[in-house]
C-alpha positions as CSV (number, residue, x, y, z in Angstrom):
1,T,27.8,12.8,7.1
2,F,23.9,13.1,6.8
3,F,21.3,12.6,4.7
4,S,17.8,13.1,4.5
5,S,15.3,10.3,2.3
6,P,11.1,9.9,2.2
7,I,11.2,6.6,3.4
8,G,13.5,4.5,5.9
9,G,13.5,1.6,8.3
10,D,11.4,-1.3,6.6
11,T,9.3,0.3,4.3
12,I,6.6,-1.8,2.8
13,I,5.3,-0.8,-1.1
14,I,1.9,-1.3,-2.3
15,L,2.0,-0.3,-6.1
16,Q,-1.6,0.0,-8.2
17,T,-1.7,-2.4,-11.1
18,S,-5.6,-2.1,-11.9
19,A,-7.1,-1.2,-14.7
20,S,-6.8,2.4,-14.1
21,M,-3.8,3.3,-13.8
22,Q,-3.7,2.4,-17.7
23,A,-4.9,5.9,-18.1
24,T,-2.7,8.7,-19.8
25,D,-3.4,11.9,-18.4
26,V,0.3,11.1,-16.9
27,A,3.0,11.1,-19.1
28,P,3.3,7.9,-20.4
29,N,0.5,6.6,-17.7
30,R,-0.4,6.2,-14.7
31,F,1.7,2.9,-14.3
32,E,4.8,3.6,-15.2
33,A,4.6,7.4,-13.6
34,A,3.6,5.3,-10.3
35,R,6.7,2.6,-11.0
36,N,9.1,6.1,-11.7
37,R,8.5,7.5,-8.2
38,V,8.9,3.8,-6.4
39,A,12.5,3.7,-8.1
40,D,13.4,7.3,-7.5
41,L,12.3,6.2,-3.3
42,I,14.6,3.3,-3.6
43,D,17.5,5.3,-4.8
44,G,16.7,6.8,-2.1
45,L,17.9,4.6,0.4
46,G,19.8,4.7,3.0
47,P,22.2,2.2,4.9
48,G,20.0,-0.6,6.8
49,D,17.1,0.3,5.4
50,Q,14.6,-2.8,3.8
51,V,11.4,-2.6,1.6
52,S,9.0,-4.9,0.3
53,L,7.1,-4.3,-2.9
54,I,3.7,-6.1,-3.7
55,A,1.7,-5.3,-6.6
56,M,-1.9,-4.8,-5.8
57,A,-4.4,-6.4,-8.8
58,R,-7.8,-8.6,-7.6
59,T,-5.2,-10.8,-6.0
60,P,-2.0,-8.4,-4.9
61,Q,1.1,-10.4,-5.1
62,V,4.6,-10.2,-3.5
63,I,7.4,-9.3,-5.6
64,I,9.9,-9.2,-3.3
65,A,10.4,-9.0,0.7
66,S,12.4,-7.2,2.8
67,S,15.4,-6.3,0.8
68,S,18.6,-2.9,1.2
69,D,19.9,-4.7,-2.4
70,R,18.9,-2.0,-4.7
71,G,20.0,-3.8,-7.7
72,Q,17.5,-6.8,-6.3
73,L,15.0,-4.1,-5.4
74,D,15.1,-1.9,-9.2
75,A,14.9,-6.0,-10.6
76,A,11.9,-6.3,-8.4
77,L,10.1,-3.5,-9.8
78,A,10.7,-3.9,-13.5
79,R,8.9,-7.0,-13.6
80,V,5.8,-5.5,-12.3
81,R,3.1,-5.3,-15.2
82,V,-0.5,-3.1,-15.3
83,T,-2.8,-5.7,-15.6
84,N,-7.1,-4.7,-16.7
85,Q,-8.4,-5.9,-13.3
86,D,-9.9,-4.5,-9.8
87,A,-7.5,-3.9,-6.9
88,D,-8.1,-5.8,-3.1
89,L,-6.6,-3.4,-1.0
90,Q,-8.0,-5.3,2.6
91,Q,-6.4,-8.0,0.8
92,A,-3.1,-6.1,-0.1
93,L,-2.6,-4.9,3.4
94,S,-3.5,-8.2,4.6
95,L,-0.2,-9.5,3.2
96,A,1.4,-6.1,4.4
97,T,0.8,-6.5,7.6
98,S,2.2,-10.9,7.7
99,L,5.3,-9.1,5.7
100,A,5.6,-6.4,8.8
101,A,5.5,-9.2,12.0
102,G,8.9,-8.7,14.0
103,H,9.7,-5.3,12.2
104,S,9.4,-2.2,15.1
105,D,9.9,0.6,12.1
106,A,7.9,-1.3,9.9
107,R,5.8,1.2,7.7
108,I,3.5,1.1,4.9
109,L,3.2,3.1,1.6
110,I,0.7,3.0,-1.1
111,V,1.2,4.4,-4.5
112,G,-1.7,4.5,-6.8
113,D,-5.0,6.3,-7.9
114,G,-6.9,4.8,-5.1
115,H,-9.2,3.4,-7.1
116,V,-9.7,-0.2,-4.9
117,L,-12.6,-2.2,-4.5
118,T,-14.4,-1.2,-1.0
119,P,-14.2,-3.0,1.9
120,D,-17.7,-3.2,3.9
121,S,-16.3,-0.7,6.5
122,V,-12.9,1.3,7.3
123,I,-10.0,-1.1,7.2
124,Q,-7.7,-0.7,10.7
125,V,-4.5,-1.3,10.0
126,P,-1.5,-1.3,13.4
127,L,0.9,0.0,11.1
128,P,1.3,4.2,9.8
129,V,0.5,4.1,6.6
130,S,0.7,6.7,3.6
131,Y,-1.1,7.3,0.8
132,L,1.3,8.7,-2.9
133,E,-1.9,9.5,-5.3
134,V,-0.8,9.3,-9.2
135,G,-3.4,10.6,-12.0
136,T,-5.8,13.4,-12.5
137,D,-9.6,14.3,-12.8
138,A,-9.8,13.4,-17.0
139,P,-12.7,13.1,-19.0
140,N,-13.5,9.1,-19.8
141,A,-16.5,7.1,-21.8
142,A,-17.1,3.6,-21.3
143,L,-18.6,0.3,-22.8
144,L,-20.9,-1.1,-19.7
145,S,-22.4,-4.0,-21.2
146,L,-22.9,-5.7,-24.2
147,A,-25.6,-8.6,-24.9
148,S,-28.2,-9.5,-27.3
149,D,-31.6,-10.2,-27.6
150,T,-34.8,-12.0,-29.6
151,V,-37.3,-9.0,-29.9
152,Q,-40.8,-10.1,-32.0
153,G,-38.2,-12.6,-33.9
154,N,-35.7,-10.2,-34.9
155,L,-32.3,-10.5,-33.5
156,V,-30.9,-7.1,-31.8
157,A,-27.6,-5.8,-29.6
158,L,-27.7,-3.6,-27.2
159,A,-25.4,-1.4,-25.2
160,Q,-24.6,0.9,-22.3
161,I,-22.7,3.5,-22.7
162,A,-21.6,5.9,-19.9
163,N,-20.2,9.7,-19.7
164,Y,-17.5,10.1,-16.9
165,S,-16.6,13.9,-17.5
166,H,-18.1,17.4,-15.8
167,Q,-19.7,18.3,-19.0
168,T,-22.1,16.8,-22.0
169,R,-20.4,14.8,-24.4
170,A,-21.6,13.1,-27.7
171,L,-20.6,9.6,-28.1
172,P,-20.6,7.7,-31.3
173,V,-20.8,4.2,-30.7
174,E,-20.0,1.2,-33.8
175,L,-21.3,-1.9,-34.1
176,Y,-19.9,-5.0,-35.8
177,A,-21.7,-8.3,-36.5
178,D,-19.5,-10.9,-37.1
179,G,-17.0,-8.0,-38.2
180,K,-19.1,-6.3,-40.5
181,L,-19.7,-2.9,-39.7
182,V,-24.1,-2.5,-38.5
183,N,-23.7,1.2,-38.8
184,V,-22.6,3.9,-36.1
185,Q,-25.1,6.1,-33.9
186,T,-24.3,8.7,-31.0
187,I,-25.6,8.9,-27.9
188,S,-25.4,12.4,-26.6
189,L,-24.8,11.8,-22.5
190,S,-24.9,14.5,-19.4
191,A,-22.4,14.6,-17.1
192,E,-21.6,11.1,-15.0
193,T,-24.5,9.6,-16.6
194,S,-25.1,6.5,-18.8
195,G,-27.5,5.5,-21.5
196,V,-28.5,2.6,-23.9
197,L,-27.7,2.3,-28.1
198,Q,-30.2,-0.7,-29.6
199,W,-29.3,-2.1,-33.2
200,E,-31.9,-3.5,-35.1
201,P,-32.6,-6.3,-37.0
202,L,-29.2,-7.9,-36.8
203,P,-28.7,-11.1,-39.7
204,P,-30.1,-14.1,-37.7
205,T,-26.5,-15.8,-38.0
206,T,-25.2,-13.4,-36.3
207,R,-21.9,-15.2,-34.0
208,F,-20.5,-12.3,-32.6
209,L,-20.9,-8.8,-31.8
210,Y,-17.8,-5.6,-31.6
211,A,-18.9,-2.2,-30.1
212,H,-16.3,0.4,-29.6
213,I,-16.8,4.1,-28.6
214,I,-15.4,6.6,-31.8
215,V,-13.6,9.2,-28.4
216,Q,-10.3,10.2,-27.9
217,D,-9.7,9.4,-24.1
218,D,-7.0,8.8,-21.6
219,M,-8.4,5.1,-21.4
220,K,-9.1,2.4,-23.6
221,A,-9.4,-0.5,-22.7
222,D,-13.0,0.2,-21.4
223,H,-13.9,1.6,-25.1
224,E,-14.6,-2.0,-26.9
225,A,-17.0,-4.5,-26.0
226,W,-17.8,-8.1,-27.2
227,A,-20.7,-10.1,-26.9
228,I,-21.4,-13.5,-28.5
229,V,-24.9,-13.8,-29.7
230,G,-26.6,-17.7,-27.8
231,G,-24.3,-17.9,-25.8
232,S,-20.6,-19.5,-25.1
233,M,-21.5,-22.8,-27.0
234,H,-23.4,-23.5,-30.2
235,G,-24.3,-26.5,-31.1
236,R,-25.9,-28.2,-34.4
237,A,-29.2,-30.3,-33.4
238,L,-31.3,-32.6,-35.4
239,L,-35.2,-33.0,-34.8
240,V,-37.0,-36.1,-36.3
241,T,-40.0,-36.3,-36.3
242,G,-43.6,-36.8,-37.4
243,G,-44.6,-33.3,-36.5
244,N,-44.5,-32.0,-33.0
245,S,-45.2,-28.3,-32.8
246,F,-44.3,-28.5,-28.3
247,L,-41.3,-29.9,-28.8
248,E,-39.7,-28.0,-31.8
249,S,-41.0,-24.1,-30.2
250,A,-39.4,-25.4,-27.2
251,L,-36.2,-26.3,-29.3
252,R,-36.4,-23.3,-32.0
253,I,-36.3,-20.3,-29.7
254,Q,-32.5,-22.6,-27.3
255,P,-30.1,-19.8,-28.3
256,N,-27.1,-21.9,-28.1
257,L,-28.5,-24.1,-30.6
258,D,-28.9,-24.4,-34.5
259,L,-32.0,-26.1,-35.1
260,F,-32.6,-28.8,-38.3
261,E,-35.7,-30.8,-38.9
262,T,-36.6,-34.1,-40.5
263,T,-39.4,-36.7,-41.3
264,P,-38.7,-40.5,-39.8
265,A,-39.6,-41.0,-43.9
266,K,-36.3,-39.1,-45.0
267,Y,-34.2,-39.3,-41.9
268,T,-30.4,-40.7,-42.9
269,S,-27.9,-41.1,-40.3
270,G,-25.3,-38.3,-41.8
271,G,-24.8,-35.2,-40.8
272,N,-22.9,-34.9,-37.9
273,F,-24.9,-33.1,-35.4
274,D,-24.2,-32.6,-32.1
275,L,-27.5,-33.7,-30.7
276,T,-30.1,-35.7,-32.4
277,I,-33.5,-36.2,-30.7
278,F,-35.9,-39.1,-32.5
279,D,-39.8,-37.8,-31.3
280,G,-42.0,-41.4,-31.4
281,Y,-39.4,-43.3,-33.5
282,V,-36.2,-44.8,-33.3
283,P,-33.8,-46.2,-36.0
284,P,-32.0,-49.0,-36.2
285,I,-28.7,-47.5,-36.2
286,L,-28.1,-44.7,-34.0
287,P,-26.0,-41.5,-35.2
288,S,-23.2,-40.7,-33.1
289,G,-23.3,-37.5,-31.1
290,D,-25.7,-37.4,-28.0
291,I,-29.5,-38.4,-28.4
292,F,-32.5,-37.5,-27.3
293,F,-35.4,-40.1,-26.8
294,V,-39.2,-38.8,-27.2
295,N,-41.9,-41.2,-26.4
296,P,-39.5,-44.7,-27.8
297,P,-41.8,-47.5,-28.9
298,A,-41.5,-50.8,-27.3
299,G,-38.5,-51.8,-27.5
300,S,-34.3,-52.4,-26.4
301,Y,-32.3,-49.4,-26.4
302,I,-29.1,-48.0,-25.2
303,F,-30.7,-46.3,-22.7
304,G,-32.7,-49.6,-21.3
305,T,-35.8,-51.1,-22.2
306,S,-39.2,-49.1,-23.1
307,G,-42.4,-51.3,-22.3
308,P,-45.7,-50.9,-23.2
309,E,-48.1,-47.8,-21.6
310,V,-48.9,-47.8,-17.9
311,A,-51.1,-45.6,-15.5
312,V,-48.8,-43.0,-13.7
313,T,-49.8,-41.5,-10.9
314,R,-47.3,-38.7,-8.2
315,I,-44.7,-37.3,-10.1
316,S,-41.7,-36.4,-8.9
317,A,-38.1,-35.4,-8.8
318,G,-35.8,-38.5,-9.3
319,N,-31.9,-38.9,-8.6
320,G,-30.0,-38.0,-11.1
321,D,-29.0,-34.5,-12.2
322,A,-30.9,-31.6,-10.3
323,N,-30.0,-29.0,-13.0
324,I,-31.6,-30.7,-15.4
325,L,-34.7,-29.8,-13.3
326,N,-33.5,-26.1,-12.3
327,E,-36.2,-23.2,-12.0
328,V,-38.3,-26.2,-13.7
329,D,-42.1,-26.9,-11.3
330,L,-43.1,-30.3,-11.1
331,S,-46.4,-30.0,-9.1
332,S,-47.6,-27.7,-11.9
333,I,-48.4,-31.3,-14.2
334,H,-51.8,-32.2,-14.2
335,T,-52.5,-34.4,-17.3
336,L,-50.6,-37.5,-17.8
337,H,-52.3,-40.8,-17.5
338,V,-50.3,-43.2,-19.3
339,S,-46.1,-43.6,-20.0
340,H,-44.1,-46.0,-21.3
341,Q,-42.8,-48.6,-18.3
342,I,-39.2,-47.3,-18.4
343,I,-35.7,-50.1,-17.3
344,P,-33.1,-47.5,-16.9
345,A,-30.0,-49.4,-18.0
346,P,-27.3,-49.0,-15.3
347,S,-25.4,-45.9,-16.5
348,M,-28.8,-44.1,-16.5
349,Q,-30.0,-41.9,-13.8
350,P,-33.9,-41.2,-13.0
351,V,-34.6,-37.6,-13.5
352,I,-38.7,-37.1,-13.2
353,V,-40.2,-41.0,-11.5
354,T,-43.8,-41.9,-10.9
355,P,-44.2,-44.4,-8.2
356,E,-45.0,-46.7,-11.6
357,T,-41.8,-45.7,-13.7
358,P,-39.7,-43.5,-14.9
359,L,-40.9,-40.4,-16.6
360,L,-37.0,-38.7,-17.8
361,I,-34.0,-40.6,-17.6
362,A,-30.6,-39.8,-18.1
363,G,-26.8,-40.3,-18.0
364,E,-23.7,-41.1,-20.4
365,Q,-23.1,-44.1,-23.0
366,A,-20.1,-45.2,-25.1
367,N,-18.7,-41.6,-24.6
368,R,-21.8,-39.8,-25.4
369,R,-24.8,-37.9,-23.3
370,V,-28.8,-39.9,-23.4
371,A,-31.7,-38.5,-22.6
372,A,-35.5,-40.2,-22.4
373,L,-38.6,-38.5,-21.7
374,S,-40.8,-42.0,-21.4
375,F,-44.3,-40.4,-23.0
376,D,-45.9,-38.3,-25.9
377,L,-46.5,-34.8,-25.1
378,H,-49.3,-34.8,-26.5
379,D,-51.1,-36.2,-24.0
380,S,-49.6,-34.5,-21.6
381,D,-49.9,-30.0,-20.0
382,L,-46.4,-29.8,-19.8
383,P,-45.8,-28.4,-23.3
384,L,-48.3,-25.6,-22.0
385,Q,-47.0,-25.3,-18.2
386,P,-44.1,-22.6,-18.2
387,G,-41.0,-24.8,-17.2
388,F,-41.5,-26.9,-20.7
389,P,-39.3,-24.3,-21.9
390,V,-37.3,-23.8,-18.7
391,L,-36.8,-27.9,-18.6
392,M,-35.4,-28.0,-23.0
393,Y,-33.1,-25.4,-22.0
394,N,-31.5,-27.7,-18.9
395,L,-31.4,-30.8,-20.5
396,V,-30.1,-28.4,-24.4
397,N,-26.8,-27.1,-22.1
398,W,-26.9,-30.4,-20.2
399,F,-26.1,-32.5,-24.0
400,L,-23.9,-29.1,-24.8
401,P,-22.3,-27.7,-22.0
402,P,-20.7,-24.5,-22.6
403,P,-17.2,-24.0,-21.7
404,V,-18.4,-21.4,-18.9
405,A,-21.8,-21.2,-17.0
406,G,-24.2,-18.0,-18.4
407,N,-23.4,-16.4,-21.8
408,G,-19.8,-16.7,-21.4
409,Q,-19.0,-12.6,-20.5
410,V,-15.6,-13.1,-18.4
411,A,-14.0,-10.5,-15.8
412,P,-10.4,-10.1,-16.5
413,S,-8.3,-12.8,-15.0
414,T,-11.3,-14.9,-14.0
415,A,-9.8,-18.4,-13.8
416,I,-12.1,-20.6,-16.0
417,S,-12.7,-24.0,-15.3
418,I,-13.8,-26.1,-18.7
419,A,-16.6,-28.5,-18.8
420,P,-15.8,-31.1,-21.0
421,W,-18.3,-33.2,-24.3
422,P,-18.7,-36.6,-23.5
423,G,-16.4,-38.8,-25.4
424,V,-13.4,-35.8,-26.0
425,N,-9.5,-36.3,-25.7
426,R,-8.2,-32.6,-26.1
427,I,-9.3,-29.0,-25.6
428,T,-7.5,-26.2,-26.7
429,I,-8.0,-22.3,-25.9
430,T,-7.1,-19.8,-28.3
431,G,-6.9,-16.3,-26.4
432,P,-6.6,-12.7,-29.3
433,G,-3.3,-12.4,-29.9
434,Q,-2.4,-15.8,-29.3
435,Q,-1.7,-19.9,-29.4
436,P,-3.6,-22.6,-29.0
437,I,-3.1,-23.3,-24.9
438,T,-4.0,-27.3,-24.5
439,V,-5.6,-27.5,-21.1
440,A,-6.8,-31.2,-21.4
441,P,-5.5,-33.5,-21.0
442,P,-4.7,-34.5,-18.4
443,F,-8.4,-34.8,-16.8
444,P,-10.0,-33.0,-15.2
445,V,-9.8,-29.5,-17.1
446,T,-6.3,-27.5,-15.8
447,A,-8.3,-24.1,-15.1
448,Y,-7.5,-21.7,-17.6
449,N,-6.1,-17.6,-16.6
450,Q,-4.6,-15.9,-19.2
451,T,-7.8,-14.0,-19.3
452,D,-5.9,-10.4,-18.9
453,T,-6.6,-9.4,-21.9
454,P,-10.1,-8.3,-23.6
455,G,-11.4,-9.8,-26.5
456,I,-12.8,-13.6,-28.1
457,Y,-11.4,-16.9,-26.6
458,D,-12.2,-19.9,-28.9
459,V,-12.4,-23.3,-26.8
460,T,-11.9,-26.6,-29.3
461,Q,-12.9,-29.7,-27.9
462,Y,-11.5,-33.0,-29.9
463,S,-13.7,-35.8,-29.5
464,S,-12.2,-38.8,-29.8
465,G,-15.6,-40.8,-30.5
466,P,-17.2,-41.8,-33.8
467,G,-16.3,-39.8,-37.0
468,G,-13.6,-37.8,-34.6
469,Q,-15.9,-34.4,-33.9
470,V,-14.7,-30.9,-33.6
471,R,-16.8,-29.0,-31.2
472,H,-15.9,-25.0,-31.1
473,G,-17.3,-22.9,-28.3
474,A,-16.0,-19.5,-27.2
475,F,-16.2,-17.0,-23.8
476,V,-15.0,-13.0,-24.0
477,V,-13.7,-11.1,-21.8
478,N,-14.4,-7.4,-21.1
479,L,-13.5,-4.5,-18.7
480,F,-17.4,-3.7,-17.3
481,D,-16.2,-1.8,-14.7
482,P,-17.5,1.9,-13.6
483,L,-14.7,1.4,-10.3
484,Q,-11.9,1.7,-13.1
485,S,-13.3,3.5,-15.5
486,R,-13.6,7.0,-13.6
487,L,-10.4,8.0,-13.7
488,A,-10.9,11.1,-10.8
489,P,-8.3,9.6,-8.4
490,A,-9.3,9.6,-4.9
491,D,-8.4,11.6,-2.6
492,L,-8.4,9.7,0.1
493,L,-7.9,5.1,0.9
494,P,-10.1,3.4,3.5
495,I,-7.8,3.2,5.8
496,A,-7.5,4.3,10.2
497,H,-5.7,7.4,10.3
498,S,-4.2,7.0,6.7
499,T,-1.8,9.9,5.4
500,A,-1.1,11.8,1.9
501,F,2.5,10.8,1.6
502,N,5.2,14.2,1.1
503,A,7.9,13.2,-1.0
504,S,10.1,16.8,-0.5
505,G,8.9,16.7,3.6
506,P,11.5,16.8,6.4
507,G,12.1,13.2,5.5
508,I,14.0,10.6,7.6
509,P,18.1,11.3,8.4
510,H,21.0,9.0,7.7
511,V,23.4,8.8,8.2
512,L,26.8,8.1,6.3
513,R,30.4,7.2,6.8
514,E,33.2,9.5,8.1
515,I,34.8,10.6,4.7
516,W,38.6,11.3,6.2
517,P,40.0,7.8,6.4
518,W,39.1,7.2,2.7
519,I,41.4,10.5,1.8
520,A,43.9,9.7,3.7
521,A,43.8,6.6,2.4
522,F,44.1,8.3,-0.7
523,L,47.2,10.7,-0.1
524,L,49.0,7.8,1.4
525,L,49.0,5.8,-1.7
526,V,49.6,8.9,-4.0
527,L,52.8,9.6,-1.4
528,C,53.7,6.4,-2.3
529,L,53.5,6.9,-6.2
530,E,55.2,10.1,-5.6
531,W,58.5,8.0,-3.5
532,W,58.7,5.4,-6.7
533,L,59.1,8.5,-9.6
534,F,61.3,9.6,-6.9
535,S,63.6,6.3,-6.4
536,R,63.9,5.9,-10.3
537,S,65.1,9.6,-11.2
538,Y,66.4,10.7,-8.2
539,T,70.6,9.9,-6.2
540,L,71.1,9.6,-3.1
541,R,74.7,12.0,-2.8
542,T,76.4,14.0,0.2
543,T,77.6,16.7,0.3
544,P,82.0,17.2,-0.3
545,S,81.7,18.7,3.1
546,S,79.7,16.1,4.5
547,R,76.6,19.2,5.5
548,K,74.1,18.0,8.7
549,T,71.0,19.6,9.2
550,A,70.6,21.9,11.7
551,E,67.5,19.9,12.8
552,T,68.1,16.2,11.8
553,G,72.1,16.5,11.6
554,L,71.4,14.0,8.5
555,P,72.4,14.2,4.8
556,S,70.8,15.8,2.7
557,F,69.6,14.6,-0.9
558,R,71.1,16.8,-4.1
559,R,69.7,16.0,-7.6
560,G,72.1,14.8,-10.1
561,G,75.1,16.2,-7.1
562,G,74.0,20.3,-7.3
563,G,74.0,21.8,-4.8
564,V,70.6,22.5,-4.4
565,D,68.7,20.8,-1.5
566,G,66.8,17.8,-2.6
567,W,62.7,17.7,-3.8
568,W,62.1,16.2,-0.3
569,G,62.6,19.7,1.1
570,P,64.8,18.9,4.5
571,S,67.3,16.3,4.6
572,W,65.7,12.8,6.1
573,P,65.6,9.6,4.6
574,P,63.1,9.1,1.9
575,A,61.0,6.4,4.3
576,R,61.1,8.7,7.1
577,Q,59.9,11.3,4.6
578,V,57.2,9.9,3.6
579,I,56.2,8.7,7.0
580,A,56.6,12.7,8.2
581,N,54.4,14.0,5.0
582,V,51.1,11.8,5.8
583,Q,51.9,12.9,9.2
584,S,51.4,16.4,8.0
585,R,48.6,15.9,5.8
586,Y,46.4,13.7,8.2
587,K,46.8,16.5,10.7
588,T,46.1,19.6,8.5
589,I,42.8,17.6,6.9
590,T,41.1,16.1,10.6
591,K,42.0,20.0,11.4
592,R,39.9,21.3,8.4
593,I,36.7,19.0,9.2
594,K,36.9,20.2,12.4
595,R,36.3,24.0,11.4
596,A,34.0,22.1,8.9
597,R,31.9,20.7,11.4
598,K,31.9,23.9,13.4
599,R,30.8,26.0,10.7
600,R,28.5,23.7,9.4
601,G,26.5,24.1,13.2
602,G,28.5,21.3,14.7
603,G,27.7,18.2,12.7
604,R,24.1,18.7,12.1
605,A,22.0,16.8,9.0
606,G,22.8,18.4,5.3
607,N,21.4,17.1,2.4
608,V,23.3,14.2,0.5
609,G,25.8,14.5,-1.9
610,T,26.5,18.6,-0.3
611,P,30.7,19.6,-0.2
612,L,32.6,21.5,2.0
613,V,33.7,24.3,0.3
614,G,36.0,26.3,0.7
615,V,36.5,30.1,1.4
616,R,39.0,32.8,1.3
617,G,39.6,35.0,3.4
618,G,36.2,38.4,3.0
619,G,33.5,35.7,1.8
620,V,30.7,35.6,3.8
621,R,29.7,32.6,6.3
622,P,26.5,30.6,5.6
623,D,25.2,32.0,8.6
624,G,25.9,35.6,7.1
625,N,29.0,36.9,8.9
626,K,31.7,38.1,7.2
627,R,34.8,35.8,7.6
628,K,38.4,37.0,8.2
629,G,41.6,35.7,6.6
630,K,42.1,33.0,5.3
631,R,40.5,29.5,5.5
632,N,40.2,26.3,3.5
633,A,38.3,23.3,4.3
634,D,37.8,22.3,1.1
635,V,37.8,18.1,0.7
């Protein structure tokens, strides 16, 4: 008996699990529809066929390799989950090629909507590749960015919105600042275009922004976005100065700093600030947290000693942390005549130097970060240079390192390495709808990769230093991905010689075992059961005349001594009668099977599970010819 299946041999199925597979234009969604198609293909596997399954997202994964066990394949398929990631087709094909090594009949089937990362060139694969397309050209709107800025002293929010459809759409967008609705604005966008909305002014103390497109589309993950005002780490800083407009202005424009100010006469060591800046003054008792000394008077301090002023020449970069001088042009400093003579402590490194003395040193002391600038800013043209705000920005980020670099925006499923603050002994991360997860200890911090869900992720750092400080930072995960938001499925994949998969095509033939031995065995079992019943209900009796049958000369069997032949027909002993019946029925079955095969075209492949149906006289044969007589080929 034969049947056909769309796949056969060794098939490697690549199931796309990227963000666009969440679209509900195909019920219940593209991913579930694709998974159901794969499940149907697994159900149609023939003897000796094998299937491997790869989940294709940003980092493709082998779910199961070369298995012919349908139960294991179904269980592996059930473990696959859709993500908010991109799909890396090139890596997935590389995995599939490695799985196919040593299998001459291997082939690849890709199931998805074709929203994959575009390779540099057409991908060459040494295997036949088919593409089973899932999805429709459904309209969709998406948020592509959300950020904040300061314009003329006002805090402003900016959002970019795209219209991925074939007609003009009016898209209302609502904005929230720290959970409070600011207002709703509507933007009208032509087909396949994008635009920007602006909200202003926002409360200056705003920390988090949330935007939402109010439309009913087949994809919702790209209708929301979050942003952190001022970066992923927000610290409290205290400036202690008798009056320094240069320093104050440079610190106030730092986006990740809440600045407070006092004078040396009013200073007290309380307040629990993350960073304290002393300008021309050093208190007898230093506060907890990080400290930045500017123009320290002569004396001995935790950073080293500050001596009398000396003339300086030839300013250059030292061997300290290079990030502090990132984008800072030291050659632009033309006026700097004198500086305190600084002798750094062993833990301090020179960042800016002259032949006479270091000008800027930085390092860690007693589980906190310390830096010292050895001259008065009023005696130099450094505050007038474009590089001065950049230098202060770099210093603030060195003192208060953000959990993640940049503006705290992270793509889904990106692995995050948290930069710990000095003195921290524990770090936790709390994602949307999650419990806090400890990423340290041990140190260095364990990479955190549970970032597939868009939203705000809170980073809490617990310090073991004086006062036991707790510092809070955050980062956000957003789906800003035009490739996944434009829902029209790809007609072709960037693979050389790939073809469209046709599940209703001629298929691959598979041979099933002949079923007649099983039928014969079943009939034998039935006959044995009949004989057992007969032996319990009938008795062996011989007629008074000891009548012999003409055929065998053996006594006949009669029920209860009656004069009628027994149920078994001719008067044979029971065991021989059973064997004779089995042989007779076996011959009849084999003859019927042979006749059925001839009628079906000599045993050509048929559909799975098609029975051989008995036809009685006068019927029409499958080839259209009328039958004569009575034929029966029931199986």
